[in-house]
C-alpha positions as CSV (number, residue, x, y, z in Angstrom):
1,X,2.8,-3.6,-16.9
2,X,0.7,-1.8,-14.4
3,X,-0.3,-2.9,-10.9
4,X,-3.8,-2.4,-9.7
5,X,-5.1,-2.5,-6.2
6,X,-8.8,-3.2,-5.8
7,X,-9.6,-1.7,-2.4
8,X,-12.3,-3.6,-0.4
9,X,-12.8,-2.1,3.0
10,X,-15.5,-4.7,3.7
11,X,-13.0,-6.5,5.9
12,X,-14.0,-4.2,8.6
13,X,-17.4,-5.8,8.6
14,X,-17.0,-9.0,10.6
15,X,-20.1,-10.5,8.8
16,X,-18.0,-10.7,5.5
17,X,-15.2,-13.2,6.3
18,X,-14.0,-13.5,2.7
19,X,-13.6,-9.8,1.9
20,X,-10.1,-9.2,0.8
21,X,-8.0,-6.9,-1.4
22,X,-6.6,-8.0,-4.7
23,X,-3.5,-6.9,-6.6
24,X,-3.4,-7.5,-10.4
25,X,-1.1,-7.1,-13.4
26,X,-3.0,-5.2,-16.0
27,X,-2.2,-5.4,-19.8
28,X,-1.2,-2.2,-21.5
29,X,-2.8,-3.5,-24.7
30,X,-6.3,-4.4,-23.6
31,X,-6.4,-3.2,-19.9
32,X,-7.5,-6.7,-18.7
33,X,-6.0,-8.4,-15.7
34,X,-3.4,-10.9,-16.9
35,X,-2.7,-12.1,-13.3
36,X,-4.2,-11.7,-9.9
37,X,-3.3,-12.3,-6.3
38,X,-5.7,-12.2,-3.4
39,X,-4.2,-10.8,-0.2
40,X,-5.2,-11.9,3.3
41,X,-8.1,-10.5,5.1
42,X,-7.4,-7.0,6.4
43,X,-4.2,-6.7,4.3
44,X,-3.5,-3.9,1.9
45,X,-0.5,-3.3,-0.4
46,X,1.7,-0.5,0.8
47,X,4.6,-0.3,-1.7
48,X,5.5,-1.9,-4.9
49,X,8.9,-2.3,-6.6
50,X,9.5,-4.0,-10.0
51,X,13.0,-5.4,-10.0
52,X,13.2,-6.1,-13.8
53,X,13.8,-9.8,-14.4
54,X,14.2,-10.7,-10.7
55,X,10.6,-10.1,-9.8
56,X,8.0,-7.9,-8.3
57,X,8.3,-7.0,-4.6
58,X,5.2,-5.9,-2.7
59,X,5.2,-4.6,0.9
60,X,1.9,-4.9,2.8
61,X,0.3,-4.0,6.1
62,X,-2.5,-5.5,8.1
63,X,-5.1,-3.0,9.2
64,X,-6.5,-3.6,12.6
65,X,-9.1,-1.0,13.7
66,X,-7.9,-1.4,17.3
67,X,-4.3,-0.3,16.5
68,X,-3.1,3.2,15.9
69,X,-0.1,2.0,14.0
70,X,0.0,-1.3,12.1
71,X,1.9,-4.0,14.0
72,X,2.3,-6.5,11.2
73,X,2.9,-6.8,7.4
74,X,4.4,-9.0,4.8
75,X,7.1,-8.7,2.1
76,X,6.0,-10.6,-1.0
77,X,8.3,-11.6,-3.9
78,X,6.5,-12.5,-7.1
79,X,7.7,-13.8,-10.5
80,X,7.7,-10.9,-13.0
81,X,4.4,-10.5,-14.8
82,X,2.7,-13.7,-13.5
83,X,2.2,-12.8,-9.8
84,X,3.2,-16.4,-8.8
85,X,4.4,-16.0,-5.2
86,X,8.0,-17.0,-4.9
87,X,8.7,-16.0,-1.2
88,X,6.8,-14.5,1.6
89,X,8.3,-12.9,4.8
90,X,6.2,-11.9,7.8
91,X,7.4,-8.5,9.2
92,X,6.8,-6.5,12.3
93,X,5.0,-3.2,11.4
94,X,4.0,-1.9,8.1
95,X,6.3,-2.7,5.1
């Protein structure tokens, strides 16, 4: 299992309201995405940890061009391999 981040910095362009980043689980066999999850506008993944059978944990941050340091992020817990969101925690600062 590999985790791919598709960077889309178009979120900085206010004329594109639906521009978001995507994380995906990629198959080692055929290199196709077996699962995908769209992050919120302006959100990028920061760190990823696979906790075996417990799930996949992704820390994110929201980029705001007006801030020097990110003031908000999320901690996301997914089912292993499926990217079904189990829990989400809003956090202060980058996670």
